[in-house]
C-alpha positions in Angstrom: -149.5 -1.2 67.0 -148.9 2.3 65.9 -148.1 4.3 62.9 -144.9 6.6 62.9 -143.1 8.7 60.5 -140.1 6.6 58.9 -137.7 9.3 59.6 -138.9 9.1 63.4 -138.4 5.5 63.7 -134.8 4.9 65.0 -135.1 2.9 67.9 -138.7 1.4 67.5 -139.5 -2.3 66.9 -141.2 -3.4 63.4 -144.3 -5.4 64.2 -144.2 -7.0 60.5 -141.6 -8.1 57.9 -140.5 -5.6 55.2 -139.8 -6.9 51.8 -137.2 -5.5 49.4 -137.5 -6.4 45.6 -134.5 -5.7 43.4 -135.7 -6.9 39.9 -133.2 -9.7 38.7 -131.2 -9.7 41.8 -133.2 -10.0 45.2 -136.4 -10.6 46.7 -137.1 -11.1 50.3 -137.4 -9.7 53.7 -135.2 -6.9 54.1 -136.2 -6.5 57.8 -137.9 -8.9 60.0 -140.6 -8.8 62.6 -139.0 -7.7 65.7 -136.1 -6.0 64.3 -135.2 -2.7 66.3 -134.7 0.1 63.8 -131.3 1.7 63.8 -130.5 5.2 62.5 -128.5 3.6 59.4 -131.6 1.7 58.3 -133.8 5.0 57.8 -132.1 5.5 54.3 -132.8 1.9 53.3 -136.4 2.0 54.5 -137.0 5.2 52.4 -135.4 3.9 49.2 -137.8 0.7 49.3 -140.8 3.0 49.5 -141.5 3.3 53.2 -141.3 7.0 53.1 -144.5 8.0 54.8 -145.0 5.7 57.8 -144.3 2.2 59.4 -146.5 0.3 61.7 -144.6 -0.5 64.8 -145.2 -2.6 68.0 -143.7 -4.0 70.9 -140.8 -6.5 70.8 -142.1 -10.2 70.4 -142.5 -12.2 73.7 -141.5 -15.4 72.0 -139.0 -16.1 69.2 -140.4 -16.0 65.7 -141.7 -19.4 64.3 -139.6 -20.9 61.5 
């Protein structure tokens, strides 16, 4: 696991879920563990408060448990 600036995260893999809360509308995982961050994800991450850094890791070896 490593920390990386959000702006430099395109192509990296998330090692945990990231939750988005919009009062009265939505509360849940916006990005799931194992998601490969795309350039279009960066503004969304910044808008939900992930402006400084993200914890990133390797792709999961097994599918996530349900």
